C-alpha positions as CSV (number, residue, x, y, z in Angstrom):
1,M,87.1,155.5,81.1
2,A,84.6,153.4,79.2
3,V,83.4,150.2,80.8
4,A,83.4,147.2,78.5
5,E,80.2,145.4,78.0
6,T,80.1,141.8,79.2
7,M,78.0,139.0,77.9
8,P,76.1,136.8,80.3
9,T,77.7,133.4,80.7
10,V,75.7,130.9,78.7
11,E,76.3,127.3,77.7
12,I,75.9,127.1,73.9
13,A,74.3,124.2,72.2
14,V,77.4,123.7,70.0
15,E,76.1,121.1,67.6
16,T,74.7,123.0,64.6
17,P,73.7,120.7,61.7
18,Q,74.3,122.0,58.2
19,L,71.2,123.8,56.8
20,N,69.3,122.0,54.2
21,D,68.9,123.7,50.8
22,A,65.2,124.2,51.3
23,P,63.7,125.3,54.7
24,K,60.9,123.2,56.2
25,L,58.9,126.3,57.0
26,S,59.3,129.8,55.5
27,A,57.8,133.2,56.4
28,R,58.0,136.1,54.0
29,S,56.9,139.7,54.6
30,V,54.5,138.6,57.4
31,D,52.5,141.4,59.0
32,V,50.0,140.8,61.8
33,F,47.3,143.2,62.8
34,Y,45.0,143.2,65.9
35,G,42.2,145.5,64.7
36,D,44.0,148.7,63.7
37,K,47.1,147.9,65.7
38,Q,50.0,146.3,63.9
39,A,51.9,143.7,66.0
40,L,54.4,142.3,63.5
41,F,56.2,144.0,60.6
42,Q,57.6,142.3,57.5
43,I,58.9,139.1,59.2
44,D,61.2,137.0,57.0
45,L,62.3,133.7,58.7
46,D,63.3,130.3,57.5
47,I,63.0,127.2,59.8
48,Y,65.1,124.2,59.0
49,E,64.2,120.6,59.5
50,R,65.1,118.7,62.7
51,Q,66.6,121.8,64.3
52,V,65.5,123.8,67.4
53,T,65.0,127.4,66.5
54,S,64.6,129.8,69.5
55,L,62.7,133.1,69.3
56,I,64.0,135.6,71.9
57,G,63.3,139.2,72.7
58,P,61.6,141.4,75.3
59,S,58.0,140.9,76.4
60,G,55.5,142.1,73.9
61,C,57.9,142.0,71.0
62,G,55.8,139.6,68.9
63,K,57.4,136.3,69.5
64,S,54.3,134.4,70.5
65,T,52.2,136.3,67.9
66,F,54.5,135.0,65.2
67,L,54.5,131.5,66.7
68,R,50.7,131.4,66.6
69,C,50.8,132.3,62.9
70,L,52.6,129.1,62.1
71,N,49.6,126.8,62.9
72,R,47.0,129.5,62.3
73,M,46.0,129.8,66.0
74,N,45.5,133.5,65.3
75,D,42.5,132.5,63.2
76,I,40.5,132.1,66.4
77,I,41.3,135.6,67.7
78,D,38.7,138.2,66.8
79,G,40.1,141.1,64.7
80,C,43.4,139.4,64.0
81,R,44.6,139.6,60.4
82,V,47.7,138.0,59.0
83,A,49.3,139.3,55.7
84,G,52.3,138.0,53.8
85,R,53.2,134.4,53.0
86,I,54.0,131.4,55.2
87,T,54.8,128.1,53.6
88,L,55.2,124.5,54.9
89,D,57.1,122.3,52.4
90,N,56.4,125.1,49.9
91,Q,52.6,125.0,50.5
92,D,50.9,128.2,51.6
93,I,49.4,127.5,55.0
94,Y,46.9,130.3,54.6
95,D,45.6,128.9,51.3
96,S,41.8,128.7,51.6
97,A,41.9,125.1,50.3
98,L,44.0,124.1,53.3
99,D,42.0,122.8,56.4
100,P,43.5,124.4,59.5
101,V,42.7,121.2,61.5
102,L,44.9,119.2,59.2
103,L,47.6,121.9,59.4
104,R,47.5,121.7,63.2
105,A,48.0,117.9,63.0
106,R,51.3,118.6,61.2
107,V,52.2,121.6,63.4
108,G,51.6,120.7,67.0
109,M,51.7,123.2,69.9
110,V,52.7,123.1,73.6
111,F,51.6,126.1,75.6
112,Q,53.2,128.2,78.4
113,K,51.0,126.7,81.1
114,P,50.5,122.9,81.2
115,N,46.9,122.3,80.0
116,P,46.1,118.6,80.3
117,F,42.5,117.7,79.4
118,P,40.2,116.8,82.3
119,K,40.6,113.1,81.3
120,S,42.8,110.2,82.3
121,I,46.5,110.2,81.4
122,Y,45.8,107.6,78.8
123,D,42.9,109.5,77.2
124,N,45.0,112.7,77.1
125,V,47.4,111.0,74.8
126,A,44.9,108.9,72.9
127,Y,42.6,111.9,72.1
128,G,44.4,113.2,69.1
129,P,45.0,109.8,67.3
130,R,41.3,109.0,67.8
131,I,39.8,112.3,66.5
132,H,42.2,112.4,63.5
133,G,41.5,108.7,62.7
134,I,45.1,107.7,63.0
135,A,44.1,104.7,65.0
136,T,40.9,103.0,66.0
137,A,41.8,99.6,67.3
138,K,42.6,99.6,71.0
139,Q,45.9,97.7,70.5
140,D,47.1,100.4,68.1
141,I,46.0,103.2,70.4
142,D,47.8,101.5,73.3
143,E,51.0,101.4,71.3
144,I,50.7,105.1,70.4
145,V,50.1,106.0,74.0
146,E,53.1,104.0,75.3
147,T,55.4,105.3,72.5
148,S,54.4,108.9,73.0
149,L,54.8,108.8,76.7
150,E,58.2,107.1,76.3
151,K,59.3,109.8,73.9
152,A,58.1,112.4,76.4
153,G,60.2,110.7,79.1
154,L,57.0,110.0,81.2
155,W,56.2,106.4,80.6
156,D,58.2,104.9,83.5
157,E,56.5,107.4,85.9
158,V,52.9,106.8,84.8
159,R,52.7,103.3,83.3
160,D,50.8,102.1,86.4
161,R,48.6,105.2,86.6
162,L,47.2,105.6,83.1
163,A,43.6,105.6,84.4
164,E,44.3,108.5,86.8
165,P,43.5,112.1,85.9
166,G,46.3,114.0,84.0
167,T,45.5,117.0,86.2
168,G,46.8,115.0,89.2
169,L,50.4,115.0,87.9
170,S,53.0,117.5,89.0
171,G,53.6,120.6,86.9
172,G,56.6,119.2,85.1
173,Q,54.9,115.9,84.5
174,Q,51.8,117.7,83.2
175,Q,53.9,119.6,80.7
176,R,55.6,116.3,79.5
177,L,52.1,114.9,79.2
178,C,51.1,117.8,77.0
179,I,54.3,117.1,74.9
180,A,53.2,113.4,74.7
181,R,49.8,114.5,73.6
182,A,51.3,116.8,70.9
183,I,53.6,114.1,69.5
184,A,50.9,111.3,69.6
185,I,49.6,112.5,66.2
186,N,53.2,112.5,64.8
187,P,53.4,116.1,63.8
188,E,56.3,117.4,61.6
189,I,56.8,120.5,63.7
190,I,56.3,121.3,67.4
191,L,55.7,124.8,68.5
192,M,56.6,125.5,72.2
193,D,55.5,128.8,73.7
194,E,57.6,129.3,76.8
195,P,57.1,125.7,77.9
196,C,59.2,126.0,81.1
197,S,58.1,129.4,82.4
198,A,55.7,127.8,85.0
199,L,58.2,125.1,86.0
200,D,60.8,124.8,88.7
201,P,64.5,124.4,87.7
202,I,64.5,120.6,88.0
203,A,61.5,120.2,85.8
204,T,62.9,122.8,83.4
205,A,66.1,120.8,83.0
206,R,64.1,117.7,82.2
207,I,62.1,119.5,79.5
208,E,65.3,120.9,78.0
209,E,66.8,117.4,77.9
210,L,63.6,116.2,76.2
211,I,63.7,119.0,73.6
212,D,67.2,117.9,72.6
213,E,66.0,114.3,72.3
214,L,62.9,115.2,70.3
215,R,65.0,117.2,67.8
216,E,66.1,113.8,66.3
217,S,62.5,113.3,65.1
218,F,60.8,116.7,65.0
219,T,61.5,120.3,63.9
220,I,61.0,122.5,67.0
221,I,60.4,126.2,67.4
222,I,60.5,127.6,71.0
223,V,59.6,131.0,72.4
224,T,61.7,131.7,75.5
225,H,62.5,134.6,77.7
226,S,65.6,132.8,79.0
227,M,68.6,133.5,76.9
228,Q,70.4,130.7,78.7
229,Q,67.7,128.3,77.7
230,A,67.9,129.4,74.1
231,A,71.6,128.9,74.1
232,R,71.3,125.5,75.7
233,V,68.6,124.0,73.4
234,S,68.7,125.7,70.1
235,Q,70.8,125.6,66.9
236,R,69.4,128.8,65.5
237,T,68.1,131.9,67.3
238,A,65.9,134.8,66.0
239,F,65.8,138.0,68.0
240,F,62.6,140.0,67.9
241,H,62.2,143.6,69.0
242,L,59.2,145.9,68.8
243,G,57.4,143.6,66.3
244,K,60.3,143.2,64.0
245,M,62.8,140.4,63.5
246,V,66.1,142.1,64.0
247,E,68.5,139.2,63.4
248,V,68.6,135.4,62.9
249,G,71.5,133.1,62.7
250,E,73.3,130.2,64.4
251,T,72.8,130.4,68.1
252,E,76.5,130.6,68.9
253,K,77.0,133.6,66.6
254,I,73.9,135.4,67.9
255,F,75.2,135.1,71.5
256,T,78.9,135.7,70.9
257,N,79.1,137.9,67.8
258,P,75.7,139.4,66.8
259,T,75.5,141.6,63.7
260,D,73.0,144.1,64.9
261,E,73.6,146.5,67.8
262,R,70.1,146.0,69.2
263,T,70.8,142.2,69.6
264,Q,74.0,143.1,71.4
265,H,72.2,145.5,73.7
266,Y,69.5,142.9,74.5
267,I,72.0,140.1,75.3
268,T,74.0,142.4,77.5
269,G,70.9,143.6,79.4
270,R,70.7,147.2,78.1
271,I,67.3,146.6,76.6
272,G,64.7,144.1,77.7
């Protein structure tokens, strides 16, 4: 007698805004090579404004590689070559006329491991606005620092400690500081590469709450190994497997009624 497959219990982020006619970010036929080895194959994916899109899939399937394509972080990896087309507001982000530094000001990134600069809490957040010329007057920088820390849910915890090193904060606080640093330059998109993998459950819950709040102002793309996290925070989910994007759609559909058998097998734990 066959045993029925069971889905893991996940709490779905039920609010799914209607998709705009035009995506904010669009990838078409994207291939990525590390030397002679191909890591991504013909990725087509649209990212819509002010939504959270989760990238899920087994380790080594290409999620983080794809994420790094979106702000050209792969440019700094020797031997890495990206083919295909990625557009932000219909502009090719790999156009030779586009300055990658300016692109990264529009597409911020939060990494897997909290990486505050060896500077004060204040200077961690003020660094971006200063180097990008967003603000020069101390009063303006003060306002950006306070606003960014507030948006990151950290202001009340550090307002009397701004001169202390950012590295002295707890892991969860350091990650929120890195989020504050990312949003201080007012990007349009925030990339998050497994931002909770090094955090405890309480800090993870706080970051997830923060992601939901930030969605009101930013477009967010998050790589996560946790299907439960993807279900809680995202409106759309893309499943990657062996360097290919197998399926993308509304998160609820991906987790409850996927189209592709491989997605079903991953969600039910048969591959991973």
